[in-house]
C-alpha positions as CSV (number, residue, x, y, z in Angstrom):
1,M,0.0,0.0,-0.2
2,D,1.7,3.4,-0.9
3,R,2.0,6.2,1.7
4,K,-1.2,8.3,0.5
5,K,-3.5,5.5,0.6
6,L,-2.3,4.6,4.0
7,M,-3.0,8.0,5.6
8,M,-6.2,8.2,3.7
9,S,-7.5,5.3,5.5
10,S,-5.9,5.9,8.7
11,L,-8.0,9.0,8.4
12,A,-11.2,7.1,7.5
13,V,-11.1,5.2,10.4
14,G,-10.4,8.1,12.9
15,A,-12.8,9.9,11.1
16,A,-15.7,6.8,11.5
17,Y,-14.2,6.3,15.3
18,L,-15.0,9.9,16.0
19,L,-18.5,9.9,14.7
20,R,-19.3,6.7,16.9
21,N,-17.8,7.9,20.0
22,K,-19.6,11.2,21.3
23,E,-17.2,11.5,24.6
24,S,-13.7,11.1,22.2
25,R,-15.2,13.7,19.8
26,G,-15.9,15.8,22.4
27,K,-11.9,15.8,23.7
28,V,-11.0,16.1,20.2
29,M,-13.0,19.3,19.9
30,N,-11.6,20.8,22.8
31,Q,-8.2,20.1,22.1
32,L,-8.7,21.8,18.5
33,Q,-10.4,24.9,20.3
34,S,-7.4,25.4,22.8
35,L,-4.8,25.0,19.9
36,G,-6.6,27.5,18.3
37,M,-6.8,29.8,21.2
38,S,-3.3,29.4,21.8
39,K,-2.1,30.1,18.4
40,K,-4.5,33.7,18.0
41,K,-2.4,34.8,21.4
42,R,0.8,34.8,19.8
């Protein structure tokens, strides 16, 4: 499997997991929001 296909399949599996697991989805959203806030402060 070439690198591009491997990356796409990994993203698809991760997205499917987040769609099914509400708690993990919330954690990821909180991390992305805090990351965005820290970049705005710079």
